[in-house]
Legacy VTK file of the C-alpha trace (Angstrom):
# vtk DataFile Version 3.0
C-alpha trace
ASCII
DATASET POLYDATA
POINTS 282 float
-14.506 -55.737 -29.248
-11.348 -54.611 -27.172
-8.131 -56.044 -27.902
-5.069 -55.306 -25.952
-1.584 -55.534 -26.654
2.148 -54.047 -26.529
4.123 -52.184 -28.305
6.967 -54.742 -29.756
6.717 -58.456 -28.484
10.575 -58.911 -27.676
11.266 -56.309 -24.623
8.987 -57.868 -21.979
10.531 -60.117 -19.490
7.396 -60.116 -17.375
6.116 -62.558 -19.763
8.558 -65.195 -19.314
8.891 -64.954 -15.438
11.604 -62.120 -15.652
13.917 -63.776 -17.622
16.337 -61.472 -19.046
16.457 -62.240 -22.684
13.930 -61.516 -25.797
10.584 -62.775 -25.650
9.612 -65.174 -28.539
7.155 -64.426 -30.538
5.316 -67.407 -29.751
5.347 -66.605 -26.261
4.096 -63.268 -26.845
1.034 -64.731 -28.915
0.653 -66.898 -26.097
-0.922 -64.151 -23.673
-1.787 -61.305 -26.501
-3.577 -61.454 -29.824
-2.122 -57.539 -30.897
1.151 -56.281 -31.300
2.435 -52.684 -32.631
5.833 -52.736 -34.461
8.005 -49.646 -35.202
10.513 -51.324 -37.304
8.543 -50.270 -40.443
9.150 -46.400 -39.283
12.778 -46.859 -39.809
12.241 -48.918 -43.110
10.251 -50.284 -45.383
9.729 -53.922 -44.598
10.041 -56.153 -47.670
7.174 -58.648 -48.947
9.287 -61.616 -47.274
9.507 -60.260 -43.790
5.833 -59.047 -43.835
4.942 -62.498 -44.840
6.756 -64.234 -42.096
4.940 -62.315 -39.836
1.873 -63.584 -41.052
2.813 -66.683 -41.261
4.250 -66.999 -37.584
0.876 -65.516 -36.305
-2.158 -67.587 -35.201
-5.474 -67.034 -36.850
-7.089 -63.707 -35.713
-3.679 -62.217 -34.312
-3.361 -58.546 -35.742
-0.518 -56.328 -36.408
-0.508 -52.305 -35.996
2.522 -50.894 -37.965
3.949 -47.776 -38.169
4.417 -45.741 -40.819
7.733 -45.026 -42.515
9.306 -41.939 -41.339
9.104 -40.277 -44.806
5.307 -40.969 -44.786
5.445 -38.967 -41.390
7.420 -36.260 -42.357
10.075 -36.440 -40.012
12.255 -35.505 -42.657
11.045 -32.058 -42.705
13.562 -31.185 -39.516
16.600 -32.901 -41.354
18.561 -31.294 -44.139
17.915 -32.828 -47.731
14.094 -33.251 -47.362
13.046 -35.425 -49.370
11.187 -34.637 -53.062
7.327 -35.336 -53.246
8.250 -37.972 -55.704
9.933 -39.816 -53.208
7.756 -39.402 -50.664
4.756 -40.829 -52.695
6.852 -43.631 -53.848
7.566 -44.737 -50.117
3.892 -44.683 -49.967
3.746 -47.175 -52.539
6.153 -49.329 -51.294
4.565 -49.473 -48.101
1.154 -50.343 -49.405
3.018 -53.086 -51.588
4.830 -54.473 -48.379
1.760 -54.956 -46.084
-0.276 -56.667 -48.820
0.017 -60.277 -47.292
-1.234 -58.760 -43.892
-4.093 -57.278 -45.690
-5.085 -60.200 -47.244
-4.732 -62.444 -43.982
-6.846 -59.865 -42.616
-4.103 -59.048 -39.878
-3.570 -55.388 -40.247
-5.227 -53.567 -37.839
-4.283 -50.370 -38.648
-1.064 -48.436 -39.814
0.116 -45.992 -37.585
0.747 -42.449 -38.754
2.881 -40.971 -35.349
3.633 -37.543 -36.709
6.621 -35.543 -35.078
5.934 -32.760 -32.569
6.858 -30.459 -35.330
3.687 -31.468 -37.470
1.567 -28.510 -36.304
-2.009 -27.362 -36.898
-1.217 -25.532 -40.373
-2.949 -25.594 -43.902
-0.003 -27.465 -45.437
-0.198 -30.170 -42.546
-4.041 -29.959 -42.940
-3.997 -30.437 -46.552
-1.144 -33.402 -46.127
-3.615 -35.562 -44.079
-6.067 -35.501 -47.054
-2.886 -36.615 -49.144
-2.381 -39.686 -46.669
-5.766 -40.656 -47.490
-5.215 -40.561 -51.092
-2.179 -42.312 -51.078
-2.942 -45.157 -48.359
-6.099 -46.228 -50.473
-8.614 -47.972 -48.585
-5.899 -49.397 -46.045
-7.104 -48.520 -41.880
-4.981 -45.289 -40.874
-4.900 -43.817 -37.566
-2.991 -40.738 -37.148
-1.598 -39.774 -33.672
-0.855 -35.936 -33.125
1.886 -34.468 -30.907
1.777 -30.928 -30.817
-0.967 -29.297 -28.722
-1.711 -26.982 -31.432
-4.461 -29.526 -32.866
-6.554 -28.578 -29.901
-6.058 -25.341 -29.265
-8.311 -22.258 -30.184
-11.400 -24.381 -29.721
-10.997 -25.935 -33.156
-10.247 -29.457 -31.994
-13.687 -30.322 -32.875
-13.380 -29.061 -36.332
-10.212 -31.453 -36.194
-11.847 -34.480 -35.451
-14.619 -33.556 -38.110
-12.056 -33.362 -40.769
-10.520 -36.935 -39.304
-13.867 -38.228 -40.046
-14.197 -37.093 -43.287
-10.979 -38.461 -44.113
-11.858 -42.025 -42.355
-8.537 -41.376 -40.343
-8.801 -42.982 -36.751
-7.876 -40.446 -34.178
-5.378 -41.905 -31.720
-6.113 -41.381 -28.155
-2.827 -40.904 -26.245
-2.157 -41.095 -22.437
0.944 -38.990 -21.962
2.218 -35.993 -19.710
0.474 -32.493 -20.794
0.326 -28.949 -19.681
-1.511 -27.095 -22.378
1.696 -25.824 -23.914
3.318 -29.184 -24.281
2.229 -32.701 -24.928
-1.527 -33.763 -25.784
-4.628 -34.104 -23.500
-6.605 -37.372 -23.372
-9.356 -37.113 -25.625
-11.353 -40.028 -26.051
-12.806 -39.359 -29.434
-14.174 -41.682 -32.016
-13.515 -40.765 -35.618
-14.149 -43.800 -37.360
-16.802 -46.353 -36.579
-14.782 -49.457 -37.176
-12.035 -48.445 -35.199
-10.669 -46.631 -32.056
-7.273 -46.879 -30.896
-5.389 -46.102 -27.431
-2.125 -45.773 -26.778
-0.591 -45.556 -23.278
2.651 -43.826 -22.699
2.418 -43.200 -19.056
2.686 -39.977 -17.154
6.517 -39.493 -16.913
6.350 -35.655 -16.801
10.044 -35.305 -16.069
11.297 -37.833 -19.001
8.269 -36.550 -21.338
8.025 -33.069 -21.082
10.900 -31.589 -19.071
13.554 -33.595 -21.080
15.795 -34.121 -17.797
18.482 -36.839 -17.386
18.175 -39.332 -20.090
14.759 -38.428 -21.280
14.668 -40.305 -24.592
15.268 -43.460 -22.557
13.133 -42.792 -19.443
10.289 -41.004 -20.772
8.046 -43.898 -20.989
9.142 -45.226 -17.416
6.114 -45.612 -15.742
4.038 -47.921 -13.937
0.372 -47.146 -14.331
-1.450 -47.352 -10.789
-4.582 -49.327 -9.971
-6.541 -46.302 -9.667
-5.054 -44.823 -12.976
-6.171 -48.270 -14.711
-10.044 -48.039 -13.601
-9.936 -44.262 -14.924
-8.065 -45.386 -18.463
-10.390 -48.857 -18.655
-13.847 -46.772 -18.023
-12.409 -44.615 -21.209
-11.771 -48.006 -23.150
-15.318 -49.274 -21.869
-17.137 -46.101 -23.233
-15.545 -45.787 -26.237
-16.035 -49.530 -27.269
-19.573 -49.198 -27.458
-18.991 -46.838 -30.449
-17.035 -48.702 -32.827
-16.673 -52.241 -33.875
-13.277 -52.819 -32.707
-10.963 -51.023 -29.921
-7.184 -51.268 -29.923
-5.727 -50.795 -26.736
-1.404 -50.798 -26.918
0.471 -50.280 -23.657
3.707 -48.279 -24.696
5.007 -47.256 -20.983
8.006 -49.583 -21.162
10.943 -47.806 -20.250
11.272 -49.931 -17.199
9.406 -53.081 -18.554
6.405 -52.332 -17.114
4.038 -52.290 -19.728
3.235 -56.175 -19.973
1.764 -56.341 -16.337
0.061 -53.236 -16.701
-1.564 -54.410 -19.908
-2.594 -57.809 -17.943
-4.144 -55.773 -15.319
-6.445 -53.924 -18.027
-7.623 -57.464 -19.336
-8.328 -58.496 -16.090
-9.937 -55.641 -14.850
-12.257 -55.339 -18.038
-13.073 -59.270 -17.970
-11.515 -59.992 -21.225
-10.471 -63.207 -22.991
-9.204 -63.382 -26.021
-9.601 -66.125 -28.463
-6.937 -67.515 -31.134
-4.069 -67.356 -28.642
-0.762 -69.246 -29.630
-2.138 -72.893 -28.651
1.232 -74.050 -28.014
1.867 -71.355 -25.289
-1.172 -71.406 -23.565
0.267 -74.149 -20.990
3.038 -72.006 -19.809
0.926 -69.122 -18.240
LINES 1 283
282 0 1 2 3 4 5 6 7 8 9 10 11 12 13 14 15 16 17 18 19 20 21 22 23 24 25 26 27 28 29 30 31 32 33 34 35 36 37 38 39 40 41 42 43 44 45 46 47 48 49 50 51 52 53 54 55 56 57 58 59 60 61 62 63 64 65 66 67 68 69 70 71 72 73 74 75 76 77 78 79 80 81 82 83 84 85 86 87 88 89 90 91 92 93 94 95 96 97 98 99 100 101 102 103 104 105 106 107 108 109 110 111 112 113 114 115 116 117 118 119 120 121 122 123 124 125 126 127 128 129 130 131 132 133 134 135 136 137 138 139 140 141 142 143 144 145 146 147 148 149 150 151 152 153 154 155 156 157 158 159 160 161 162 163 164 165 166 167 168 169 170 171 172 173 174 175 176 177 178 179 180 181 182 183 184 185 186 187 188 189 190 191 192 193 194 195 196 197 198 199 200 201 202 203 204 205 206 207 208 209 210 211 212 213 214 215 216 217 218 219 220 221 222 223 224 225 226 227 228 229 230 231 232 233 234 235 236 237 238 239 240 241 242 243 244 245 246 247 248 249 250 251 252 253 254 255 256 257 258 259 260 261 262 263 264 265 266 267 268 269 270 271 272 273 274 275 276 277 278 279 280 281
């Protein structure tokens, strides 16, 4: 099963005929059955908030939540690094918070998007084991952002290690030159789930850090040929797993929704369980 969605539900005017306002959840859920949320990266949500997410969604809808920044060790580059006790406490808080989605079968996975300075070294390799230990049996996906994880012919060993920990490898499409960014590797490490994240190919913003790069790095519209290439990878990978999650994050200039709909149509997908009140609008 292939499921397509976007990062956040609010910033996609394509879904509401280019109206310049936030997209309401009901409008989003009438088109896509999956969403990736990053609010949990900045603060662990309350159980009440997560319960509201569950209650607003139609049956069959799924959420991907980003792990909190303490859980992904973004604090390593900041003064006042948190203690191990604080870190593991954050894991516990996060696990409690997502309980409503877990019970409802609406948690697709938890995304650990590690920072570029989470390089391949012994400490970080061991930390991946700690992630699995402290997340229990929750579904977890990991996204690397440093090319050291693929260097020296050791990528295969990294993938095998992820398999041993039941951690889903995030297949990212982004600019890469061998020294920066990560390569596109359609690899499966868990039989239940594959997870694609499409960031676009804006080299100027992603690698060269020119101009307002933090805002513009996901400013990219995939061409029809690029979507054909990515779609073939999605189809091939989907034959190896129970579910394939596809998230478009190329939304710097609000292109993600249009690209996602194009890939949906290209693959001939029909999503069940969409918000019934919105079907008449599209």
